[in-house]
DSSP file (Angstrom, degrees, kcal/mol; ACC not computed):
  #  RESIDUE AA STRUCTURE BP1 BP2  ACC     N-H-->O    O-->H-N    N-H-->O    O-->H-N    TCO  KAPPA ALPHA  PHI   PSI    X-CA   Y-CA   Z-CA
    1    1 A X     >        0   0    0      0, 0.0     4,-2.0     0, 0.0     5,-0.1   0.000 360.0 360.0 360.0 -37.4   -8.7   35.1   41.8
    2    2 A X  H  >  +     0   0    0      1,-0.2     4,-2.2     2,-0.2     5,-0.2   0.893 360.0  51.8 -63.6 -39.7   -7.6   37.0   38.7
    3    3 A X  H  > S+     0   0    0      1,-0.2     4,-2.2     2,-0.2    -1,-0.2   0.887 108.2  51.6 -64.4 -38.8   -5.3   34.1   37.7
    4    4 A X  H  > S+     0   0    0      2,-0.2     4,-2.2     1,-0.2    -1,-0.2   0.899 109.3  50.1 -64.9 -40.9   -8.1   31.7   38.1
    5    5 A X  H  X S+     0   0    0     -4,-2.0     4,-2.2     2,-0.2    -2,-0.2   0.901 110.4  49.8 -62.5 -42.6  -10.4   33.8   35.8
    6    6 A X  H  X S+     0   0    0     -4,-2.2     4,-2.5     1,-0.2    -2,-0.2   0.898 109.4  52.5 -62.9 -40.7   -7.6   34.0   33.2
    7    7 A X  H  X S+     0   0    0     -4,-2.2     4,-2.5     2,-0.2    -2,-0.2   0.915 108.9  49.4 -60.9 -44.6   -7.2   30.2   33.4
    8    8 A X  H  X S+     0   0    0     -4,-2.2     4,-2.4     2,-0.2    -2,-0.2   0.899 111.2  49.2 -63.3 -41.0  -11.0   29.7   32.8
    9    9 A X  H  X S+     0   0    0     -4,-2.2     4,-2.5     2,-0.2    -1,-0.2   0.927 112.4  48.0 -63.2 -44.7  -10.9   32.0   29.8
   10   10 A X  H  X S+     0   0    0     -4,-2.5     4,-2.4     1,-0.2    -2,-0.2   0.900 112.0  50.0 -63.0 -41.2   -7.9   30.2   28.4
   11   11 A X  H  X S+     0   0    0     -4,-2.5     4,-2.4     2,-0.2    -1,-0.2   0.910 110.8  49.3 -63.0 -43.6   -9.6   26.8   29.0
   12   12 A X  H  X S+     0   0    0     -4,-2.4     4,-2.7     2,-0.2    -2,-0.2   0.915 111.8  48.3 -62.6 -44.6  -12.8   28.0   27.3
   13   13 A X  H  X S+     0   0    0     -4,-2.5     4,-2.2     2,-0.2    -2,-0.2   0.921 111.8  49.6 -63.2 -44.2  -10.9   29.3   24.2
   14   14 A X  H  X S+     0   0    0     -4,-2.4     4,-1.5     1,-0.2    -1,-0.2   0.912 112.7  47.7 -61.0 -43.1   -8.9   26.1   23.9
   15   15 A X  H  < S+     0   0    0     -4,-2.4    -2,-0.2     1,-0.2    -1,-0.2   0.926 112.5  47.9 -65.3 -44.5  -12.1   24.0   24.1
   16   16 A X  H >< S+     0   0    0     -4,-2.7     3,-1.0     1,-0.2    -1,-0.2   0.843 109.3  53.7 -68.7 -31.8  -13.9   26.2   21.5
   17   17 A X  H 3< S+     0   0    0     -4,-2.2     3,-0.3     1,-0.2    -1,-0.2   0.866 114.6  41.9 -66.8 -35.0  -11.0   26.0   19.2
   18   18 A X  T 3< S+     0   0    0     -4,-1.5    -1,-0.2     1,-0.2    -2,-0.2   0.092  84.7  98.3-101.2  22.9  -11.0   22.2   19.3
   19   19 A X    <   +     0   0    0     -3,-1.0    32,-1.3    86,-0.1     2,-0.3   0.236  59.2 105.8 -95.2  16.6  -14.7   21.7   19.2
   20   20 A X  B     +a  105   0A   0     84,-0.6    86,-2.6    -3,-0.3     2,-0.3  -0.677  41.3 169.2 -92.6 148.6  -14.7   20.9   15.5
   21   21 A X        -     0   0    0     -2,-0.3    28,-1.5    31,-0.2    29,-1.1  -0.981  14.5-157.1-150.2 154.6  -15.1   17.4   14.1
   22   22 A X  E     -B   48   0B   0     -2,-0.3     2,-0.4    26,-0.3    26,-0.2  -0.993   2.9-154.9-138.7 150.0  -15.6   16.0   10.6
   23   23 A X  E     -B   47   0B   0     24,-2.3    24,-2.2    -2,-0.3     2,-0.3  -0.982  13.1-143.2-126.2 128.1  -17.1   12.8    9.3
   24   24 A X  E     -B   46   0B   0     -2,-0.4    22,-0.2    22,-0.2     3,-0.2  -0.642  12.9-141.3 -89.3 144.6  -16.2   11.3    5.9
   25   25 A X  S    S+     0   0    0     20,-2.8     2,-0.3     1,-0.3    -1,-0.1   0.896  98.6   7.7 -65.9 -40.1  -18.7    9.4    3.8
   26   26 A X        -     0   0    0     19,-0.5    -1,-0.3     1,-0.1    19,-0.1  -0.991  58.3-167.0-139.9 134.1  -15.9    7.0    3.0
   27   27 A X  S    S+     0   0    0     -2,-0.3    86,-2.6     1,-0.2     2,-0.4   0.580  84.4  43.0 -94.0 -12.6  -12.4    7.0    4.6
   28   28 A X  E     -e  113   0C   0     84,-0.2     2,-0.6     2,-0.0    86,-0.2  -0.998  68.4-159.8-132.4 130.0  -11.0    4.6    1.9
   29   29 A X  E     -e  114   0C   0     84,-2.4    86,-2.0    -2,-0.4     2,-0.7  -0.951   8.6-156.5-108.9 122.8  -11.7    4.9   -1.8
   30   30 A X  E     -e  115   0C   0     -2,-0.6    86,-0.2    84,-0.2     3,-0.1  -0.877   8.2-169.5-100.0 113.1  -11.1    1.7   -3.8
   31   31 A X  E     -     0   0C   0     84,-3.4    85,-0.2    -2,-0.7    -1,-0.1   0.736  26.7-157.2 -69.4 -22.7  -10.3    2.5   -7.4
   32   32 A X  E     -     0   0C   0     83,-0.5    85,-2.6    -3,-0.1     2,-0.6  -0.472  52.3 -21.7  73.4-153.2  -10.6   -1.2   -8.2
   33   33 A X  E    S+e  117   0C   0     83,-0.2     2,-0.3    -2,-0.1    85,-0.2  -0.826  76.7 172.8 -93.7 120.0   -8.8   -2.4  -11.3
   34   34 A X  E     -e  118   0C   0     83,-3.0    85,-3.1    -2,-0.6     2,-0.2  -0.865  30.5-107.6-125.0 159.3   -8.3    0.5  -13.7
   35   35 A X  E >   -e  119   0C   0     -2,-0.3     3,-2.0    83,-0.2    85,-0.2  -0.559  44.8 -87.0 -88.9 153.1   -6.3    0.8  -17.0
   36   36 A X  T 3  S+     0   0    0     83,-2.4    54,-0.2     1,-0.3    -1,-0.1  -0.283 113.3  16.1 -56.2 132.5   -3.0    2.6  -17.4
   37   37 A X  T 3  S+     0   0    0     52,-1.9    -1,-0.3     1,-0.2    53,-0.2   0.462  93.1 135.9  83.0   1.7   -3.5    6.3  -18.1
   38   38 A X  S <  S-     0   0    0     -3,-2.0    51,-0.3    51,-0.3     2,-0.3  -0.208  71.3 -65.1 -76.0 174.0   -7.2    6.4  -17.0
   39   39 A X        -     0   0    0      1,-0.2    -1,-0.2    -3,-0.1    49,-0.1  -0.421  47.8-175.8 -64.3 119.9   -8.7    9.2  -14.8
   40   40 A X        +     0   0    0     -2,-0.3    47,-1.9    47,-0.1     2,-0.4   0.260  43.7 113.3-101.6  11.1   -7.0    9.0  -11.4
   41   41 A X  E     + C   0  86B   0     45,-0.2     2,-0.3    43,-0.0    45,-0.2  -0.717  35.5 166.2 -91.6 132.0   -9.0   11.7   -9.7
   42   42 A X  E     - C   0  85B   0     43,-2.8    43,-3.0    -2,-0.4     2,-0.4  -0.915  24.4-134.7-134.9 163.0  -11.4   10.8   -6.9
   43   43 A X  E     - C   0  84B   0     -2,-0.3     2,-0.5    41,-0.2    41,-0.2  -0.980   2.7-153.8-128.4 127.0  -13.2   13.0   -4.3
   44   44 A X  E     - C   0  83B   0     39,-2.8    39,-2.4    -2,-0.4     2,-0.4  -0.849  17.5-156.5 -91.8 129.5  -13.6   12.4   -0.6
   45   45 A X  E     + C   0  82B   0     -2,-0.5   -20,-2.8    37,-0.2   -19,-0.5  -0.914  17.2 171.8-110.2 134.7  -16.7   14.1    0.8
   46   46 A X  E     -BC  24  81B   0     35,-2.4    35,-2.8    -2,-0.4     2,-0.4  -0.917  22.7-138.8-137.1 163.5  -17.0   15.0    4.5
   47   47 A X  E     -BC  23  80B   0    -24,-2.2   -24,-2.3    -2,-0.3     2,-0.9  -0.980  20.5-125.7-124.5 136.5  -19.3   16.9    6.8
   48   48 A X  E     +B   22   0B   0     31,-2.5    30,-3.1    -2,-0.4   -26,-0.3  -0.727  31.3 174.5 -77.9 107.5  -18.4   19.3    9.6
   49   49 A X        +     0   0    0    -28,-1.5   -27,-0.2    -2,-0.9    -1,-0.2   0.270  49.3  93.9 -99.1  10.2  -20.3   17.8   12.5
   50   50 A X  S    S-     0   0    0    -29,-1.1   -30,-0.2     2,-0.2    28,-0.2  -0.134  83.1-115.6 -88.7-170.5  -18.7   20.2   15.0
   51   51 A X  S    S+     0   0    0    -32,-1.3     2,-0.3    26,-0.1   -31,-0.2   0.401  91.6  54.2-108.7  -1.2  -20.0   23.6   16.3
   52   52 A X  S    S-     0   0    0    -33,-0.3   -31,-0.2    24,-0.1    -2,-0.2  -0.851 100.0 -76.3-128.4 162.9  -17.3   25.8   14.8
   53   53 A X        -     0   0    0     -2,-0.3     2,-0.5    23,-0.1    23,-0.2  -0.360  45.9-132.8 -59.2 137.7  -15.8   26.3   11.3
   54   54 A X  B     -H   75   0D   0     21,-3.2    21,-2.8    -4,-0.1     2,-0.6  -0.836  19.3-163.5 -96.0 126.8  -13.5   23.5   10.3
   55   55 A X        -     0   0    0     -2,-0.5    49,-1.2    19,-0.2     2,-0.8  -0.949  10.7-151.6-116.1 117.2  -10.2   24.7    8.8
   56   56 A X  E     -F  103   0C   0     -2,-0.6    47,-0.3    15,-0.2     3,-0.1  -0.787  16.9-178.4 -84.3 111.5   -8.1   22.2    6.8
   57   57 A X  E     -     0   0C   0     45,-2.2     2,-0.3    -2,-0.8    46,-0.2   0.883  58.9 -14.9 -81.2 -40.4   -4.6   23.5    7.4
   58   58 A X  E     -F  102   0C   0     44,-1.7    44,-3.1     2,-0.0     2,-0.4  -0.987  50.7-152.0-160.5 155.9   -2.6   21.1    5.3
   59   59 A X  E     -F  101   0C   0     -2,-0.3     2,-0.4    42,-0.2    42,-0.2  -0.994  14.7-173.2-136.9 131.9   -2.8   17.7    3.5
   60   60 A X  E     -F  100   0C   0     40,-2.6    40,-3.3    -2,-0.4     2,-0.3  -0.958   9.8-150.1-124.8 143.5    0.1   15.4    2.9
   61   61 A X  E     -F   99   0C   0     -2,-0.4    38,-0.2    38,-0.2     3,-0.0  -0.733  26.4-118.2-107.3 162.1    0.2   12.2    0.8
   62   62 A X  S    S+     0   0    0     36,-1.7     2,-0.3    -2,-0.3    37,-0.1   0.595  94.4  12.2 -76.6  -9.8    2.5    9.2    1.4
   63   63 A X  S >  S-     0   0    0      3,-0.2     3,-1.3    35,-0.2    -2,-0.1  -0.983  77.8-106.0-157.5 167.6    4.2    9.7   -2.0
   64   64 A X  T 3  S+     0   0    0     -2,-0.3    -2,-0.0     1,-0.2    -1,-0.0   0.579 108.4  73.9 -72.6  -9.7    4.5   12.1   -4.9
   65   65 A X  T 3  S+     0   0    0      1,-0.1    23,-2.1    22,-0.1     2,-0.5   0.562  92.0  63.3 -80.1  -7.7    2.3    9.9   -7.1
   66   66 A X  E <   -D   87   0B   0     -3,-1.3     2,-0.6    21,-0.2    21,-0.2  -0.975  66.2-171.1-121.8 122.2   -0.7   11.1   -5.1
   67   67 A X  E     -D   86   0B   0     19,-3.0    19,-2.2    -2,-0.5     2,-0.2  -0.924   5.4-166.1-118.7 109.2   -1.7   14.8   -5.1
   68   68 A X  E     -D   85   0B   0     -2,-0.6     2,-0.5    17,-0.2    17,-0.2  -0.634   6.5-152.8 -91.0 152.4   -4.4   15.9   -2.7
   69   69 A X  E     -D   84   0B   0     15,-2.7    15,-1.3    -2,-0.2     2,-0.2  -0.984  12.4-150.4-126.4 121.9   -6.2   19.3   -3.0
   70   70 A X        -     0   0    0     -2,-0.5     2,-0.2    13,-0.2    13,-0.1  -0.501  27.3 -96.3 -90.0 156.7   -7.6   20.9    0.2
   71   71 A X        -     0   0    0     -2,-0.2   -15,-0.2     1,-0.1    -1,-0.1  -0.499  27.7-150.4 -66.6 138.6  -10.6   23.2    0.5
   72   72 A X  S    S+     0   0    0     -2,-0.2     2,-0.3     2,-0.1    -1,-0.1   0.785  75.4  56.5 -82.7 -28.5   -9.5   26.8    0.5
   73   73 A X  S    S-     0   0    0      1,-0.1   -17,-0.2   -18,-0.0    -2,-0.0  -0.727  95.7 -95.3-105.7 153.4  -12.3   28.1    2.7
   74   74 A X        -     0   0    0     -2,-0.3     2,-0.6   -19,-0.1   -19,-0.2  -0.331  36.2-125.4 -60.4 147.2  -13.4   27.0    6.2
   75   75 A X  B     -H   54   0D   0    -21,-2.8   -21,-3.2    -4,-0.1     3,-0.1  -0.878  26.7-136.8 -97.8 118.9  -16.2   24.5    6.2
   76   76 A X    >   -     0   0    0     -2,-0.6     3,-2.3   -23,-0.2   -28,-0.4  -0.315  37.0 -74.8 -74.9 157.4  -19.1   25.8    8.4
   77   77 A X  T 3  S+     0   0    0      1,-0.3   -28,-0.2   -26,-0.1    -1,-0.2  -0.258 120.6  13.3 -54.0 132.0  -20.9   23.6   10.9
   78   78 A X  T 3  S+     0   0    0    -30,-3.1    -1,-0.3     1,-0.3     2,-0.2   0.258 102.6 119.2  85.4 -12.0  -23.3   21.2    9.1
   79   79 A X    <   -     0   0    0     -3,-2.3   -31,-2.5   -31,-0.1    -1,-0.3  -0.487  60.7-123.9 -87.3 157.6  -21.8   21.9    5.7
   80   80 A X  E     -C   47   0B   0    -33,-0.2     2,-0.3    -2,-0.2   -33,-0.2  -0.704  25.5-171.5 -95.7 150.8  -20.1   19.4    3.4
   81   81 A X  E     -C   46   0B   0    -35,-2.8   -35,-2.4    -2,-0.3     2,-0.4  -0.888  10.2-138.8-134.3 167.2  -16.6   19.8    2.1
   82   82 A X  E     -C   45   0B   0     -2,-0.3     2,-0.5   -37,-0.2   -37,-0.2  -0.978   8.5-164.4-132.6 143.3  -14.5   17.9   -0.5
   83   83 A X  E     -C   44   0B   0    -39,-2.4   -39,-2.8    -2,-0.4     2,-0.4  -0.980  19.1-152.8-122.3 115.5  -10.9   16.8   -0.8
   84   84 A X  E     -CD  43  69B   0    -15,-1.3   -15,-2.7    -2,-0.5     2,-0.4  -0.713  10.3-167.5 -89.8 137.5   -9.9   15.9   -4.3
   85   85 A X  E     -CD  42  68B   0    -43,-3.0   -43,-2.8    -2,-0.4     2,-0.5  -0.992   5.2-162.8-128.3 129.6   -7.1   13.3   -4.8
   86   86 A X  E     -CD  41  67B   0    -19,-2.2   -19,-3.0    -2,-0.4     2,-0.4  -0.958   5.2-164.5-114.2 126.3   -5.3   12.6   -8.0
   87   87 A X  E     - D   0  66B   0    -47,-1.9     2,-1.1    -2,-0.5   -21,-0.2  -0.889  28.2-116.2-108.1 140.4   -3.3    9.4   -8.4
   88   88 A X    >   -     0   0    0    -23,-2.1     3,-1.2    -2,-0.4   -49,-0.1  -0.630  29.0-172.4 -76.1 100.6   -0.8    8.9  -11.2
   89   89 A X  T 3  S+     0   0    0     -2,-1.1   -52,-1.9   -51,-0.3   -51,-0.3   0.289  70.9  82.0 -82.8  11.9   -2.3    6.1  -13.2
   90   90 A X  T 3  S+     0   0    0    -54,-0.2     2,-0.7   -53,-0.2    -1,-0.3   0.523  73.2  89.4 -87.6  -6.4    0.7    5.7  -15.5
   91   91 A X  S <  S-     0   0    0     -3,-1.2    27,-0.2   -26,-0.1     2,-0.1  -0.829  77.5-139.4 -93.7 116.2    2.3    3.6  -12.7
   92   92 A X        +     0   0    0     -2,-0.7    27,-0.2    25,-0.1     2,-0.1  -0.406  55.6  34.6 -76.7 149.6    1.4   -0.1  -13.2
   93   93 A X  E    S- G   0 118C   0     25,-3.0    25,-2.5    -2,-0.1     2,-0.1  -0.445  93.9 -30.9 108.1-177.3    0.6   -2.4  -10.4
   94   94 A X  E     - G   0 117C   0     23,-0.2     2,-0.3    -2,-0.1    23,-0.3  -0.405  54.4-171.4 -76.5 151.5   -1.2   -2.3   -7.0
   95   95 A X  E     + G   0 116C   0     21,-2.5    21,-2.1    -2,-0.1     2,-0.3  -0.998  19.2 178.2-144.5 149.3   -1.2    0.8   -4.9
   96   96 A X  E     + G   0 115C   0     -2,-0.3     2,-0.4    19,-0.2    19,-0.2  -0.864  19.7 178.4-148.1 110.2   -2.3    1.8   -1.4
   97   97 A X  E     - G   0 114C   0     17,-2.5    17,-2.3    -2,-0.3     2,-0.4  -0.905  18.9-142.8-123.2 143.8   -1.6    5.4   -0.4
   98   98 A X  E     - G   0 113C   0     -2,-0.4   -36,-1.7    15,-0.2     2,-0.5  -0.857   7.3-161.4-105.7 139.0   -2.4    7.3    2.8
   99   99 A X  E     -FG  61 112C   0     13,-3.2    13,-2.6    -2,-0.4     2,-0.5  -0.986   9.9-154.5-118.1 124.6   -3.4   11.0    2.8
  100  100 A X  E     -FG  60 111C   0    -40,-3.3   -40,-2.6    -2,-0.5     2,-0.5  -0.881   4.5-156.9-106.0 127.6   -3.0   12.8    6.1
  101  101 A X  E     -FG  59 110C   0      9,-3.3     9,-2.0    -2,-0.5     2,-0.5  -0.875   1.2-160.3-105.7 130.2   -5.2   15.8    6.9
  102  102 A X  E     +FG  58 109C   0    -44,-3.1   -45,-2.2    -2,-0.5   -44,-1.7  -0.951  30.7 144.0-110.3 123.6   -4.1   18.4    9.4
  103  103 A X  E     -F   56   0C   0      5,-2.2   -47,-0.2    -2,-0.5   -49,-0.0  -0.782  62.9 -96.2-144.9-175.4   -7.0   20.6   10.7
  104  104 A X  S    S+     0   0    0    -49,-1.2   -84,-0.6    -2,-0.2     4,-0.1   0.112  79.9 123.1 -95.9  20.4   -8.3   22.4   13.7
  105  105 A X  B    S-a   20   0A   0      2,-0.3   -84,-0.2   -50,-0.2    -2,-0.1  -0.198  83.7 -95.6 -74.4 170.8  -10.6   19.4   14.6
  106  106 A X  S    S+     0   0    0    -86,-2.6     2,-0.9     1,-0.2   -85,-0.1   0.937 127.5  43.7 -52.7 -49.9  -10.5   17.6   18.0
  107  107 A X  S    S-     0   0    0    -87,-0.2    -2,-0.3     1,-0.1    -1,-0.2  -0.878  83.0-161.7 -94.7 107.2   -8.1   15.1   16.4
  108  108 A X  S    S+     0   0    0     -2,-0.9    -5,-2.2    -4,-0.1     2,-0.4   0.692  73.5  54.7 -68.8 -17.7   -5.8   17.4   14.5
  109  109 A X  E     + G   0 102C   0     -7,-0.2     2,-0.4    -5,-0.1    -7,-0.2  -0.961  63.1 175.7-117.9 134.8   -4.6   14.6   12.2
  110  110 A X  E     - G   0 101C   0     -9,-2.0    -9,-3.3    -2,-0.4     2,-0.4  -0.997  15.5-150.0-137.7 131.6   -6.8   12.4   10.2
  111  111 A X  E     + G   0 100C   0     -2,-0.4     2,-0.3   -11,-0.2   -11,-0.2  -0.865  16.1 175.1-105.7 134.2   -5.8    9.7    7.8
  112  112 A X  E     - G   0  99C   0    -13,-2.6   -13,-3.2    -2,-0.4     2,-0.3  -0.869  16.1-146.5-126.2 164.1   -7.8    8.6    4.7
  113  113 A X  E     -eG  28  98C   0    -86,-2.6   -84,-2.4    -2,-0.3     2,-0.3  -0.939  14.8-161.8-137.8 153.9   -6.7    6.1    2.0
  114  114 A X  E     +eG  29  97C   0    -17,-2.3   -17,-2.5    -2,-0.3     2,-0.3  -0.958  20.6 169.2-124.5 150.7   -6.9    5.3   -1.6
  115  115 A X  E     +eG  30  96C   0    -86,-2.0   -84,-3.4    -2,-0.3   -83,-0.5  -0.982  11.5 116.0-154.4 162.4   -6.1    1.9   -3.1
  116  116 A X  E     - G   0  95C   0    -21,-2.1   -21,-2.5    -2,-0.3     2,-0.4  -0.986  50.3 -89.8 165.8-166.7   -6.5    0.0   -6.4
  117  117 A X  E     -eG  33  94C   0    -85,-2.6   -83,-3.0    -2,-0.3     2,-0.6  -0.981  21.0-152.4-143.4 126.2   -4.7   -1.7   -9.2
  118  118 A X  E     -eG  34  93C   0    -25,-2.5   -25,-3.0    -2,-0.4     2,-0.3  -0.886  21.0-172.1-100.9 122.1   -3.4   -0.2  -12.5
  119  119 A X  E     -e   35   0C   0    -85,-3.1   -83,-2.4    -2,-0.6     2,-0.5  -0.812  33.4-100.9-114.1 153.1   -3.3   -2.7  -15.3
  120  120 A X        -     0   0    0     -2,-0.3     2,-0.2   -85,-0.2   -85,-0.1  -0.599  45.0-138.1 -68.8 120.9   -1.9   -2.4  -18.8
  121  121 A X        -     0   0    0     -2,-0.5     2,-0.6   -85,-0.1    -1,-0.0  -0.523   9.3-120.5 -82.9 150.3   -4.9   -1.8  -21.0
  122  122 A X        -     0   0    0     -2,-0.2    -1,-0.1     4,-0.0     2,-0.0  -0.810  31.0-135.0 -89.3 123.4   -5.3   -3.5  -24.4
  123  123 A X     >  -     0   0    0     -2,-0.6     4,-2.2     1,-0.1     5,-0.1  -0.334  18.1-114.1 -75.0 160.9   -5.6   -0.9  -27.1
  124  124 A X  H  > S+     0   0    0      1,-0.2     4,-2.4     2,-0.2     5,-0.2   0.856 117.1  54.3 -62.4 -36.9   -8.2   -1.1  -29.8
  125  125 A X  H  > S+     0   0    0      2,-0.2     4,-2.3     1,-0.2    -1,-0.2   0.915 108.7  47.6 -65.0 -43.3   -5.5   -1.6  -32.4
  126  126 A X  H  > S+     0   0    0      1,-0.2     4,-2.3     2,-0.2    -2,-0.2   0.912 112.0  50.7 -62.7 -41.9   -4.0   -4.6  -30.5
  127  127 A X  H  X S+     0   0    0     -4,-2.2     4,-2.1     1,-0.2    -2,-0.2   0.913 110.2  49.1 -63.5 -43.0   -7.4   -6.1  -30.1
  128  128 A X  H  X S+     0   0    0     -4,-2.4     4,-2.3     1,-0.2    -1,-0.2   0.912 111.9  48.5 -61.8 -43.5   -8.1   -5.8  -33.9
  129  129 A X  H  X S+     0   0    0     -4,-2.3     4,-1.5     1,-0.2    -1,-0.2   0.869 110.5  51.3 -67.5 -35.1   -4.8   -7.3  -34.8
  130  130 A X  H  X S+     0   0    0     -4,-2.3     4,-1.1     2,-0.2    -1,-0.2   0.896 111.4  48.0 -66.8 -39.3   -5.4  -10.2  -32.4
  131  131 A X  H  X S+     0   0    0     -4,-2.1     4,-0.7     1,-0.2     3,-0.2   0.888 110.6  50.5 -68.1 -39.4   -8.9  -10.8  -33.9
  132  132 A X  H  < S+     0   0    0     -4,-2.3     3,-0.3     1,-0.2    -1,-0.2   0.800 106.3  56.0 -71.2 -27.1   -7.5  -10.8  -37.5
  133  133 A X  H  < S+     0   0    0     -4,-1.5    -1,-0.2     1,-0.2    -2,-0.2   0.820 102.3  56.7 -71.5 -30.3   -4.8  -13.3  -36.6
  134  134 A X  H  <        0   0    0     -4,-1.1    -1,-0.2     1,-0.2    -2,-0.2   0.718 360.0 360.0 -73.3 -20.1   -7.4  -15.8  -35.3
  135  135 A X     <        0   0    0     -4,-0.7    -1,-0.2    -3,-0.3    -2,-0.1   0.471 360.0 360.0 -74.8 360.0   -9.2  -15.8  -38.7
């Protein structure tokens, strides 16, 4: 009987540890077409819809060109949290990157994504010289 009681306590603790969940406003952020060197920082907003504090343990990106920043403090039930992501906009061309979040939620791994296209921007000087050549 003592072993059964211990089992129930362990089961309860396991359930309560994994009763967190979070919901993102957007799971993919589309940068669209942006110019080289422009601001590459975006923010994912989420809400803890669980009954316990949500702890983001770690965040990994699919490459070094994407740097995510996790919340340092637990997100309490019903509260919103943010994950800031910076993409290196000096790299030309299309991109699609995955960010994996490790937490104490029911699903301990959650993937979110960023995508877009970085184009070579025309500088004001180039534009002026092009206009003066047409005259």
